[in-house]
SEDO-515090 format. One line per field, with one value per atom (N, C-alpha, C): x negated, y negated, z negated; chain; atom name. Coordinates in steps of 0.02 Angstrom, whole numbers, plus 50000, padded with zeros to 5 digits. Layout:
<atoms>
u = X; ...
v = Y; ...
w = Z; ...
chain = A; ...
name = CA; ...
</atoms>
This chain:
<atoms>
u = 44552; 44561; 44626; 44677; 44750; 44770; 44751; 44773; 44740; 44677; 44645; 44689; 44700; 44740; 44800; 44836; 44907; 44897; 44849; 44831; 44822; 44779; 44764; 44815; 44868; 44932; 44968; 44973; 45013; 44991; 44921; 44889; 44903; 44902; 44909; 44983; 45031; 45104; 45118; 45084; 45084; 45066; 45006; 44979; 45020; 45052; 45097; 45163; 45192; 45253; 45230; 45175; 45158; 45162; 45145; 45147; 45217; 45260; 45321; 45380; 45388; 45436; 45417; 45358; 45342; 45316; 45315; 45287; 45338; 45327; 45371; 45342; 45372; 45359; 45394; 45366; 45402; 45419; 45486; 45513; 45528; 45473; 45468; 45474; 45459; 45470; 45496; 45537; 45560; 45510; 45501; 45449; 45493; 45474; 45499; 45451; 45463; 45413; 45439; 45387; 45408; 45359; 45385; 45325; 45311; 45349; 45334; 45388; 45403; 45453; 45412; 45451; 45423; 45362; 45313; 45255; 45206; 45219; 45178; 45145; 45180; 45149; 45151; 45121; 45111; 45172; 45226; 45287; 45291; 45316; 45311; 45376; 45436; 45499; 45548; 45596; 45653; 45714; 45772; 45834; 45889; 45940; 46005; 46071; 46115; 46189; 46230; 46294; 46341; 46363; 46374; 46379; 46330; 46305; 46248; 46196; 46137; 46083; 46020; 45987; 45921; 45874; 45813; 45752; 45694; 45659; 45594; 45551; 45478; 45427; 45384; 45370; 45328; 45271; 45259; 45199; 45205; 45144; 45140; 45176; 45196; 45226; 45303; 45337; 45396; 45447; 45510; 45557; 45616; 45657; 45719; 45751; 45776; 45810; 45778; 45741; 45708; 45644; 45603; 45535; 45549; 45522; 45529; 45478; 45501; 45457; 45395; 45344; 45285; 45307; 45273; 45296; 45351; 45378; 45433; 45405; 45437; 45420; 45430; 45374; 45378; 45369; 45339; 45324; 45292; 45316; 45287; 45317; 45356; 45397; 45465; 45506; 45566; 45621; 45674; 45725; 45774; 45814; 45841; 45899; 45907; 45963; 45939; 45980; 45947; 45970; 45945; 45957; 45902; 45843; 45783; 45781; 45755; 45750; 45686; 45696; 45642; 45592; 45533; 45480; 45427; 45370; 45304; 45307; 45344; 45338; 45390; 45436; 45485; 45468; 45440; 45436; 45369; 45318; 45258; 45215; 45172; 45123; 45073; 45056; 45005; 44949; 44891; 44827; 44825; 44790; 44785; 44742; 44707; 44652; 44696; 44761; 44806; 44817; 44818; 44833; 44776; 44708; 44656; 44668; 44699; 44713; 44652; 44620; 44567; 44565; 44620; 44633; 44699; 44712; 44786; 44810; 44767; 44782; 44803; 44782; 44808; 44849; 44873; 44927; 44989; 45029; 45088; 45133; 45203; 45238; 45294; 45317; 45361; 45433; 45487; 45551; 45590; 45592; 45637; 45700; 45744; 45812; 45853; 45888; 45918; 45995; 46039; 46101; 46137; 46179; 46203; 46213; 46247; 46269; 46225; 46171; 46131; 46159; 46205; 46243; 46195; 46218; 46176; 46176; 46119; 46109; 46082; 46108; 46089; 46035; 45973; 45921; 45920; 45935; 45944; 45878; 45839; 45774; 45721; 45657; 45594; 45549; 45512; 45470; 45411; 45347; 45291; 45249; 45224; 45178; 45113; 45068; 45002; 44969; 44941; 44915; 44846; 44804; 44734; 44747; 44688; 44680; 44722; 44732; 44767; 44838; 44861; 44929; 44956; 44910; 44930; 44920; 44901; 44899; 44918; 44967; 44989; 44941; 44917; 44880; 44916; 44969; 45007; 45071; 45121; 45191; 45217; 45245; 45272; 45333; 45360; 45427; 45457; 45519; 45557; 45548; 45591; 45598; 45610; 45571; 45587; 45606; 45644; 45667; 45640; 45592; 45556; 45594; 45643; 45685; 45656; 45599; 45569; 45504; 45500; 45433; 45449; 45506; 45526; 45563; 45585; 45618; 45694; 45730; 45800; 45836; 45818; 45831; 45880; 45926; 45970; 45964; 45937; 45936; 46008; 46027; 46091; 46103; 46059; 46068; 46059; 46100; 46104; 46113; 46143; 46149; 46083; 46032; 45961; 45954; 45923; 45913; 45953; 45982; 46026; 45985; 45982; 45943; 45994; 45979; 46027; 45982; 45972; 46003; 45955; 45974; 45938; 45927; 45893; 45870; 45931; 45931; 45978; 45947; 45883; 45844; 45787; 45758; 45702; 45638; 45598; 45546; 45545; 45598; 45609; 45597; 45610; 45603; 45599; 45575; 45572; 45557; 45548; 45542; 45475; 45430; 45357; 45374; 45349; 45346; 45271; 45259; 45192; 45190; 45137; 45122; 45118; 45154; 45137; 45074; 45054; 44983; 44980; 45040; 45032; 45023; 45059; 45052; 44991; 44960; 44888; 44844; 44847; 44797; 44805; 44866; 44876; 44857; 44880; 44858; 44779; 44750; 44679; 44648; 44673; 44637; 44654; 44703; 44715; 44666; 44627; 44589; 44616; 44678; 44714; 44671; 44630; 44589; 44526; 44505; 44431; 44420; 44471; 44461; 44520; 44497; 44548; 44582; 44559; 44596; 44651; 44661; 44713; 44780; 44833; 44897; 44946; 44999; 45051; 45115; 45158; 45224; 45278; 45336; 45386; 45462; 45500; 45564; 45609; 45669; 45706; 45792; 45826; 45899; 45928; 45980; 46012; 46083; 46119; 46192; 46228; 46278; 46329; 46398; 46448; 46510; 46512; 46483; 46482; 46438; 46386; 46334; 46319; 46362; 46346; 46299; 46266; 46236; 46286; 46280; 46333; 46304; 46251; 46237; 46163; 46126; 46059; 46011; 45954; 45899; 45858; 45850; 45798; 45728; 45677; 45611; 45562; 45520; 45465; 45396; 45362; 45288; 45234; 45178; 45118; 45092; 45070; 45042; 44991; 44944; 44900; 44932; 44949; 44980; 44949; 44880; 44848; 44849; 44859; 44870; 44936; 44984; 45058; 45084; 45063; 45082; 45044; 44981; 44931; 44939; 44952; 44956; 45015; 45014; 45070; 45075; 45133; 45149; 45152; 45102; 45108; 45162; 45181; 45242; 45201; 45216; 45178; 45190; 45238; 45253; 45197; 45176; 45133; 45061; 45040; 44970; 44982; 45041; 45043; 45045; 45071; 45067; 44996; 44965; 44891; 44849; 44855; 44818; 44831; 44894; 44906; 44871; 44876; 44845; 44774; 44739; 44663; 44647; 44677; 44667; 44675; 44732; 44740; 44676; 44659; 44605; 44546; 44529; 44468; 44466; 44531; 44536; 44529; 44553; 44553; 44483; 44442; 44367; 44327; 44347; 44310; 44320; 44385; 44392; 44364; 44365; 44336; 44263; 44225; 44148; 44140; 44189; 44173; 44170
v = 45414; 45349; 45320; 45340; 45323; 45362; 45417; 45456; 45420; 45399; 45369; 45302; 45270; 45204; 45210; 45265; 45284; 45301; 45339; 45371; 45304; 45257; 45199; 45152; 45156; 45108; 45146; 45212; 45253; 45240; 45237; 45227; 45157; 45107; 45042; 45033; 45061; 45057; 45089; 45146; 45179; 45137; 45104; 45054; 44997; 44966; 44911; 44938; 44996; 45020; 45027; 45044; 45060; 44993; 44940; 44877; 44842; 44863; 44832; 44875; 44941; 44982; 45001; 45005; 45033; 44970; 44907; 44860; 44835; 44847; 44826; 44822; 44779; 44792; 44853; 44889; 44956; 44941; 44938; 44944; 45016; 45035; 45106; 45137; 45102; 45145; 45094; 45126; 45094; 45093; 45036; 45028; 45003; 45047; 45026; 44980; 44919; 44869; 44829; 44802; 44764; 44702; 44645; 44596; 44557; 44565; 44528; 44468; 44442; 44380; 44318; 44269; 44216; 44177; 44164; 44139; 44186; 44250; 44305; 44337; 44338; 44362; 44310; 44324; 44279; 44268; 44243; 44237; 44194; 44217; 44174; 44139; 44180; 44147; 44176; 44130; 44151; 44121; 44173; 44144; 44179; 44142; 44170; 44127; 44173; 44147; 44206; 44199; 44248; 44266; 44339; 44365; 44377; 44320; 44321; 44275; 44286; 44237; 44242; 44187; 44182; 44141; 44160; 44114; 44124; 44061; 44056; 44009; 44029; 43982; 43985; 43931; 43938; 43888; 43864; 43818; 43763; 43745; 43682; 43698; 43754; 43763; 43743; 43719; 43702; 43758; 43738; 43801; 43791; 43842; 43837; 43900; 43929; 43987; 44041; 44037; 44099; 44071; 44118; 44089; 44092; 44041; 44045; 44086; 44125; 44181; 44150; 44185; 44176; 44168; 44124; 44101; 44059; 44037; 43988; 43922; 43866; 43802; 43803; 43773; 43769; 43830; 43884; 43957; 43949; 43988; 43991; 43952; 43903; 43853; 43887; 43851; 43883; 43844; 43879; 43845; 43804; 43761; 43729; 43760; 43741; 43768; 43828; 43880; 43931; 43918; 43968; 43972; 43979; 43943; 43949; 43912; 43938; 43893; 43860; 43797; 43748; 43754; 43731; 43724; 43769; 43753; 43799; 43865; 43872; 43938; 43987; 43958; 43996; 44008; 43956; 43963; 43927; 43958; 43925; 43975; 43950; 44000; 44023; 44088; 44122; 44144; 44130; 44164; 44227; 44273; 44335; 44352; 44316; 44334; 44340; 44312; 44306; 44383; 44428; 44500; 44541; 44515; 44556; 44588; 44554; 44590; 44572; 44622; 44611; 44644; 44677; 44710; 44718; 44740; 44748; 44815; 44862; 44920; 44913; 44866; 44849; 44786; 44762; 44707; 44739; 44707; 44733; 44669; 44675; 44635; 44685; 44643; 44668; 44634; 44667; 44635; 44657; 44604; 44619; 44603; 44653; 44640; 44638; 44589; 44575; 44567; 44609; 44607; 44614; 44574; 44571; 44637; 44683; 44749; 44801; 44784; 44839; 44864; 44829; 44854; 44857; 44895; 44902; 44830; 44822; 44760; 44779; 44752; 44766; 44708; 44730; 44689; 44685; 44638; 44632; 44607; 44576; 44557; 44539; 44557; 44527; 44519; 44449; 44434; 44399; 44424; 44393; 44352; 44302; 44262; 44246; 44237; 44224; 44160; 44116; 44055; 44048; 43997; 43975; 43951; 43933; 43928; 43861; 43819; 43750; 43760; 43810; 43828; 43782; 43756; 43706; 43749; 43815; 43842; 43919; 43940; 44006; 44053; 44114; 44157; 44214; 44237; 44300; 44299; 44331; 44341; 44410; 44443; 44512; 44503; 44567; 44565; 44634; 44640; 44704; 44725; 44774; 44805; 44880; 44912; 44991; 45016; 45047; 45080; 45148; 45158; 45223; 45249; 45292; 45333; 45399; 45417; 45480; 45481; 45423; 45412; 45407; 45431; 45430; 45364; 45323; 45265; 45272; 45229; 45232; 45192; 45210; 45174; 45215; 45183; 45207; 45159; 45189; 45150; 45141; 45072; 45059; 45021; 45035; 45018; 44944; 44912; 44834; 44799; 44840; 44814; 44819; 44837; 44828; 44899; 44881; 44937; 44925; 44976; 44975; 44990; 44952; 44965; 44985; 45037; 45062; 45116; 45099; 45039; 44976; 44918; 44858; 44848; 44797; 44775; 44729; 44728; 44681; 44616; 44611; 44552; 44539; 44480; 44465; 44493; 44529; 44555; 44632; 44661; 44737; 44789; 44775; 44827; 44796; 44834; 44806; 44861; 44834; 44889; 44866; 44911; 44895; 44893; 44845; 44826; 44821; 44858; 44857; 44849; 44837; 44833; 44904; 44920; 44982; 44980; 45038; 45035; 44991; 44977; 44934; 44861; 44847; 44773; 44761; 44814; 44817; 44797; 44823; 44810; 44746; 44724; 44653; 44603; 44612; 44560; 44551; 44615; 44614; 44582; 44595; 44557; 44488; 44467; 44398; 44356; 44398; 44362; 44347; 44381; 44367; 44378; 44437; 44457; 44446; 44397; 44372; 44331; 44300; 44251; 44262; 44279; 44290; 44230; 44172; 44111; 44101; 44137; 44128; 44144; 44111; 44102; 44146; 44172; 44215; 44178; 44176; 44158; 44206; 44194; 44248; 44225; 44261; 44245; 44306; 44305; 44361; 44348; 44392; 44380; 44450; 44441; 44496; 44482; 44540; 44535; 44547; 44597; 44611; 44618; 44627; 44636; 44703; 44753; 44810; 44813; 44773; 44771; 44696; 44655; 44583; 44569; 44506; 44488; 44458; 44475; 44460; 44415; 44375; 44317; 44318; 44377; 44374; 44337; 44319; 44291; 44342; 44339; 44390; 44356; 44394; 44367; 44411; 44386; 44425; 44399; 44448; 44421; 44465; 44436; 44475; 44531; 44583; 44637; 44677; 44708; 44747; 44820; 44839; 44902; 44964; 44964; 45019; 45034; 44974; 44975; 44999; 44967; 44976; 45038; 45073; 45132; 45182; 45178; 45213; 45195; 45135; 45119; 45144; 45126; 45138; 45206; 45229; 45296; 45280; 45298; 45275; 45320; 45292; 45318; 45373; 45437; 45487; 45473; 45437; 45418; 45375; 45324; 45274; 45305; 45347; 45390; 45428; 45457; 45499; 45462; 45401; 45359; 45333; 45327; 45299; 45348; 45412; 45473; 45484; 45483; 45485; 45438; 45376; 45316; 45326; 45348; 45349; 45412; 45469; 45519; 45505; 45474; 45450; 45401; 45358; 45312; 45350; 45394; 45439; 45475; 45501; 45544; 45503; 45442; 45393; 45372; 45361; 45346; 45398; 45460; 45515; 45514; 45498; 45501; 45435; 45386; 45319; 45331; 45373; 45383; 45433; 45481; 45532; 45508
w = 46257; 46228; 46211; 46258; 46243; 46176; 46167; 46111; 46050; 46054; 45997; 45979; 46031; 46014; 45994; 46016; 45985; 45915; 45894; 45826; 45780; 45811; 45774; 45749; 45807; 45791; 45741; 45744; 45693; 45626; 45620; 45553; 45524; 45576; 45554; 45533; 45568; 45555; 45484; 45475; 45407; 45347; 45355; 45304; 45293; 45354; 45341; 45306; 45324; 45293; 45220; 45200; 45132; 45093; 45127; 45088; 45083; 45135; 45131; 45093; 45114; 45090; 45013; 44995; 44938; 44883; 44908; 44863; 44819; 44755; 44708; 44633; 44590; 44519; 44504; 44449; 44428; 44353; 44344; 44277; 44254; 44198; 44192; 44126; 44062; 44006; 43951; 43910; 43847; 43797; 43759; 43708; 43646; 43595; 43531; 43501; 43491; 43474; 43411; 43376; 43314; 43313; 43287; 43280; 43344; 43395; 43459; 43477; 43418; 43429; 43456; 43471; 43496; 43450; 43486; 43452; 43419; 43432; 43414; 43475; 43530; 43592; 43652; 43698; 43760; 43801; 43766; 43804; 43865; 43922; 43985; 43994; 43986; 44000; 43952; 43933; 43879; 43925; 43930; 43963; 43939; 43936; 43906; 43927; 43949; 43964; 43960; 43955; 43952; 44028; 44033; 44101; 44152; 44179; 44217; 44201; 44202; 44176; 44225; 44232; 44267; 44233; 44241; 44211; 44254; 44245; 44298; 44263; 44267; 44248; 44314; 44346; 44406; 44413; 44476; 44496; 44446; 44422; 44377; 44312; 44296; 44236; 44229; 44291; 44294; 44283; 44266; 44255; 44300; 44297; 44345; 44346; 44410; 44413; 44435; 44498; 44530; 44567; 44569; 44605; 44681; 44718; 44785; 44817; 44865; 44892; 44935; 44933; 44979; 45047; 45082; 45153; 45161; 45104; 45110; 45085; 45101; 45083; 45004; 44973; 44902; 44864; 44900; 44877; 44807; 44761; 44694; 44644; 44669; 44629; 44606; 44564; 44541; 44577; 44598; 44622; 44565; 44576; 44526; 44485; 44424; 44390; 44339; 44329; 44290; 44211; 44172; 44111; 44064; 44086; 44057; 43990; 43933; 43867; 43867; 43851; 43859; 43801; 43807; 43757; 43765; 43744; 43756; 43724; 43666; 43639; 43682; 43716; 43745; 43826; 43858; 43927; 43952; 43976; 44004; 44043; 44085; 44125; 44069; 44074; 44021; 44061; 44038; 44062; 44056; 44104; 44101; 44038; 44021; 43952; 43887; 43889; 43826; 43798; 43855; 43833; 43852; 43870; 43887; 43955; 44000; 44061; 44113; 44140; 44174; 44246; 44259; 44331; 44345; 44411; 44421; 44391; 44374; 44338; 44270; 44236; 44162; 44152; 44209; 44211; 44190; 44143; 44134; 44102; 44107; 44072; 44025; 43971; 43928; 43943; 43969; 43965; 43906; 43866; 43804; 43810; 43817; 43830; 43762; 43746; 43678; 43700; 43661; 43670; 43597; 43570; 43499; 43472; 43517; 43495; 43528; 43549; 43583; 43636; 43677; 43734; 43799; 43850; 43911; 43948; 43984; 44022; 44089; 44145; 44209; 44230; 44243; 44265; 44342; 44371; 44451; 44481; 44449; 44482; 44424; 44434; 44403; 44455; 44453; 44503; 44467; 44479; 44451; 44498; 44477; 44518; 44485; 44523; 44494; 44526; 44481; 44504; 44485; 44502; 44486; 44404; 44386; 44312; 44290; 44339; 44322; 44341; 44370; 44389; 44442; 44479; 44548; 44610; 44609; 44669; 44666; 44713; 44707; 44742; 44709; 44734; 44759; 44724; 44750; 44712; 44751; 44719; 44733; 44694; 44696; 44733; 44762; 44785; 44779; 44760; 44748; 44675; 44655; 44584; 44593; 44566; 44570; 44493; 44493; 44422; 44416; 44378; 44365; 44304; 44322; 44268; 44260; 44282; 44268; 44222; 44194; 44148; 44077; 44052; 43981; 43963; 44019; 44001; 44000; 43962; 43959; 44018; 44084; 44141; 44179; 44216; 44268; 44330; 44389; 44457; 44477; 44482; 44497; 44560; 44615; 44683; 44676; 44715; 44722; 44654; 44603; 44539; 44498; 44527; 44486; 44451; 44397; 44340; 44281; 44261; 44200; 44141; 44089; 44030; 43976; 43945; 43895; 43848; 43785; 43745; 43754; 43727; 43721; 43656; 43635; 43565; 43537; 43476; 43440; 43416; 43428; 43397; 43440; 43452; 43490; 43454; 43487; 43458; 43434; 43445; 43418; 43471; 43539; 43590; 43656; 43701; 43770; 43819; 43883; 43940; 43970; 43983; 44018; 44095; 44120; 44194; 44223; 44270; 44303; 44378; 44406; 44472; 44507; 44555; 44587; 44629; 44660; 44691; 44750; 44792; 44845; 44820; 44766; 44742; 44703; 44668; 44641; 44698; 44748; 44809; 44828; 44843; 44871; 44826; 44762; 44707; 44703; 44693; 44689; 44753; 44815; 44879; 44873; 44845; 44844; 44792; 44750; 44705; 44637; 44626; 44562; 44500; 44505; 44438; 44438; 44486; 44486; 44427; 44401; 44343; 44293; 44230; 44181; 44152; 44181; 44164; 44210; 44264; 44312; 44268; 44296; 44258; 44286; 44245; 44262; 44256; 44304; 44301; 44320; 44304; 44313; 44324; 44353; 44359; 44351; 44331; 44323; 44325; 44343; 44332; 44304; 44269; 44235; 44222; 44210; 44210; 44267; 44263; 44314; 44281; 44330; 44294; 44255; 44271; 44240; 44179; 44179; 44124; 44112; 44084; 44080; 44020; 44024; 43966; 43915; 43855; 43803; 43753; 43767; 43728; 43694; 43705; 43678; 43722; 43692; 43735; 43758; 43829; 43857; 43863; 43838; 43844; 43886; 43921; 43962; 43939; 43913; 43894; 43920; 43934; 43961; 43916; 43944; 43902; 43944; 43904; 43934; 43945; 44005; 44014; 43991; 43986; 43969; 43890; 43856; 43785; 43768; 43806; 43793; 43803; 43865; 43881; 43925; 43923; 43961; 44037; 44054; 44121; 44164; 44228; 44273; 44290; 44313; 44338; 44421; 44467; 44534; 44561; 44622; 44663; 44708; 44709; 44759; 44825; 44853; 44917; 44941; 44900; 44910; 44933; 44885; 44895; 44959; 44973; 45032; 45099; 45099; 45154; 45162; 45109; 45121; 45149; 45122; 45148; 45219; 45247; 45318; 45355; 45338; 45374; 45375; 45323; 45324; 45370; 45364; 45409; 45478; 45501; 45569; 45591; 45548; 45570; 45583; 45544; 45540; 45616; 45629; 45688; 45750; 45745; 45802; 45815; 45760; 45779; 45799; 45784; 45817; 45894; 45921; 45987; 46021; 45993; 46014; 46034; 45987; 45990; 46052; 46061; 46110; 46182
chain = A; A; A; A; A; A; A; A; A; A; A; A; A; A; A; A; A; A; A; A; A; A; A; A; A; A; A; A; A; A; A; A; A; A; A; A; A; A; A; A; A; A; A; A; A; A; A; A; A; A; A; A; A; A; A; A; A; A; A; A; A; A; A; A; A; A; A; A; A; A; A; A; A; A; A; A; A; A; A; A; A; A; A; A; A; A; A; A; A; A; A; A; A; A; A; A; A; A; A; A; A; A; A; A; A; A; A; A; A; A; A; A; A; A; A; A; A; A; A; A; A; A; A; A; A; A; A; A; A; A; A; A; A; A; A; A; A; A; A; A; A; A; A; A; A; A; A; A; A; A; A; A; A; A; A; A; A; A; A; A; A; A; A; A; A; A; A; A; A; A; A; A; A; A; A; A; A; A; A; A; A; A; A; A; A; A; A; A; A; A; A; A; A; A; A; A; A; A; A; A; A; A; A; A; A; A; A; A; A; A; A; A; A; A; A; A; A; A; A; A; A; A; A; A; A; A; A; A; A; A; A; A; A; A; A; A; A; A; A; A; A; A; A; A; A; A; A; A; A; A; A; A; A; A; A; A; A; A; A; A; A; A; A; A; A; A; A; A; A; A; A; A; A; A; A; A; A; A; A; A; A; A; A; A; A; A; A; A; A; A; A; A; A; A; A; A; A; A; A; A; A; A; A; A; A; A; A; A; A; A; A; A; A; A; A; A; A; A; A; A; A; A; A; A; A; A; A; A; A; A; A; A; A; A; A; A; A; A; A; A; A; A; A; A; A; A; A; A; A; A; A; A; A; A; A; A; A; A; A; A; A; A; A; A; A; A; A; A; A; A; A; A; A; A; A; A; A; A; A; A; A; A; A; A; A; A; A; A; A; A; A; A; A; A; A; A; A; A; A; A; A; A; A; A; A; A; A; A; A; A; A; A; A; A; A; A; A; A; A; A; A; A; A; A; A; A; A; A; A; A; A; A; A; A; A; A; A; A; A; A; A; A; A; A; A; A; A; A; A; A; A; A; A; A; A; A; A; A; A; A; A; A; A; A; A; A; A; A; A; A; A; A; A; A; A; A; A; A; A; A; A; A; A; A; A; A; A; A; A; A; A; A; A; A; A; A; A; A; A; A; A; A; A; A; A; A; A; A; A; A; A; A; A; A; A; A; A; A; A; A; A; A; A; A; A; A; A; A; A; A; A; A; A; A; A; A; A; A; A; A; A; A; A; A; A; A; A; A; A; A; A; A; A; A; A; A; A; A; A; A; A; A; A; A; A; A; A; A; A; A; A; A; A; A; A; A; A; A; A; A; A; A; A; A; A; A; A; A; A; A; A; A; A; A; A; A; A; A; A; A; A; A; A; A; A; A; A; A; A; A; A; A; A; A; A; A; A; A; A; A; A; A; A; A; A; A; A; A; A; A; A; A; A; A; A; A; A; A; A; A; A; A; A; A; A; A; A; A; A; A; A; A; A; A; A; A; A; A; A; A; A; A; A; A; A; A; A; A; A; A; A; A; A; A; A; A; A; A; A; A; A; A; A; A; A; A; A; A; A; A; A; A; A; A; A; A; A; A; A; A; A; A; A; A; A; A; A; A; A; A; A; A; A; A; A; A; A; A; A; A; A; A; A; A; A; A; A; A; A; A; A; A; A; A; A; A; A; A; A; A; A; A; A; A; A; A; A; A; A; A; A; A; A; A; A; A; A; A; A; A; A; A; A; A; A; A; A; A; A; A; A; A; A; A; A; A; A; A; A; A
name = N; CA; C; N; CA; C; N; CA; C; N; CA; C; N; CA; C; N; CA; C; N; CA; C; N; CA; C; N; CA; C; N; CA; C; N; CA; C; N; CA; C; N; CA; C; N; CA; C; N; CA; C; N; CA; C; N; CA; C; N; CA; C; N; CA; C; N; CA; C; N; CA; C; N; CA; C; N; CA; C; N; CA; C; N; CA; C; N; CA; C; N; CA; C; N; CA; C; N; CA; C; N; CA; C; N; CA; C; N; CA; C; N; CA; C; N; CA; C; N; CA; C; N; CA; C; N; CA; C; N; CA; C; N; CA; C; N; CA; C; N; CA; C; N; CA; C; N; CA; C; N; CA; C; N; CA; C; N; CA; C; N; CA; C; N; CA; C; N; CA; C; N; CA; C; N; CA; C; N; CA; C; N; CA; C; N; CA; C; N; CA; C; N; CA; C; N; CA; C; N; CA; C; N; CA; C; N; CA; C; N; CA; C; N; CA; C; N; CA; C; N; CA; C; N; CA; C; N; CA; C; N; CA; C; N; CA; C; N; CA; C; N; CA; C; N; CA; C; N; CA; C; N; CA; C; N; CA; C; N; CA; C; N; CA; C; N; CA; C; N; CA; C; N; CA; C; N; CA; C; N; CA; C; N; CA; C; N; CA; C; N; CA; C; N; CA; C; N; CA; C; N; CA; C; N; CA; C; N; CA; C; N; CA; C; N; CA; C; N; CA; C; N; CA; C; N; CA; C; N; CA; C; N; CA; C; N; CA; C; N; CA; C; N; CA; C; N; CA; C; N; CA; C; N; CA; C; N; CA; C; N; CA; C; N; CA; C; N; CA; C; N; CA; C; N; CA; C; N; CA; C; N; CA; C; N; CA; C; N; CA; C; N; CA; C; N; CA; C; N; CA; C; N; CA; C; N; CA; C; N; CA; C; N; CA; C; N; CA; C; N; CA; C; N; CA; C; N; CA; C; N; CA; C; N; CA; C; N; CA; C; N; CA; C; N; CA; C; N; CA; C; N; CA; C; N; CA; C; N; CA; C; N; CA; C; N; CA; C; N; CA; C; N; CA; C; N; CA; C; N; CA; C; N; CA; C; N; CA; C; N; CA; C; N; CA; C; N; CA; C; N; CA; C; N; CA; C; N; CA; C; N; CA; C; N; CA; C; N; CA; C; N; CA; C; N; CA; C; N; CA; C; N; CA; C; N; CA; C; N; CA; C; N; CA; C; N; CA; C; N; CA; C; N; CA; C; N; CA; C; N; CA; C; N; CA; C; N; CA; C; N; CA; C; N; CA; C; N; CA; C; N; CA; C; N; CA; C; N; CA; C; N; CA; C; N; CA; C; N; CA; C; N; CA; C; N; CA; C; N; CA; C; N; CA; C; N; CA; C; N; CA; C; N; CA; C; N; CA; C; N; CA; C; N; CA; C; N; CA; C; N; CA; C; N; CA; C; N; CA; C; N; CA; C; N; CA; C; N; CA; C; N; CA; C; N; CA; C; N; CA; C; N; CA; C; N; CA; C; N; CA; C; N; CA; C; N; CA; C; N; CA; C; N; CA; C; N; CA; C; N; CA; C; N; CA; C; N; CA; C; N; CA; C; N; CA; C; N; CA; C; N; CA; C; N; CA; C; N; CA; C; N; CA; C; N; CA; C; N; CA; C; N; CA; C; N; CA; C; N; CA; C; N; CA; C; N; CA; C; N; CA; C; N; CA; C; N; CA; C; N; CA; C; N; CA; C; N; CA; C; N; CA; C; N; CA; C; N; CA; C; N; CA; C; N; CA; C; N; CA; C; N; CA; C; N; CA; C; N; CA; C; N; CA; C; N; CA; C; N; CA; C; N; CA; C; N; CA; C; N; CA; C; N; CA; C; N; CA; C; N; CA; C; N; CA; C; N; CA; C; N; CA; C; N; CA; C; N; CA; C; N; CA; C; N; CA; C; N; CA; C; N; CA; C; N; CA; C; N; CA; C; N; CA; C; N; CA; C; N; CA; C; N; CA; C; N; CA; C; N; CA; C; N; CA; C; N; CA; C
</atoms>
């Protein structure tokens, strides 16, 4: 019985670890796009400043600098300030149905990085938030950003400096980078009921620009996309599936001893 309890605890620890250590959005592939300018795609946020920049669209469609994390006062809203461009075409909550998103597996965002000379840009954060159909209640919010530089994307993991995008576009609507939910975030968002209603709304916040790879004046945009259509869906992290497998095996082993 003691062994069974120990194994059960180990399995639970493994599953919790999967949710925390591996939970992140995945910035993964470069997309050569055209015709995706403002007004032609479901743009959620547009932001621009020189050096460093932030943008946010959150609870009730309000704008600001960064999404307030789940578990904090005002969760899902935006902190004050930021460089968000105003107006419904540039900044608003968008329904999942706007891009035909019906599940966590085909949820995606396109980060359209625009620099006047196509220079590199460091993206230090992207956070997605999901709300009910009126935008008044937070259902789920992501945490963390993983740079998938093995899936054909022009990405470099830059540690605390985030993800280095190189090259970038030279005009809004010409290129972008696909962002998806990893398997841990897919499970959490689905459990929270995000995809039960395609009228549920999506908000987002992001920050970009460092001393080494600053923003040089272009307007960054993030819009909703169907990841399956854009790039064949996400590339899952092998470690996530490995941890899940270990946890399930340990739980099965523990149940066997409990029945003995």
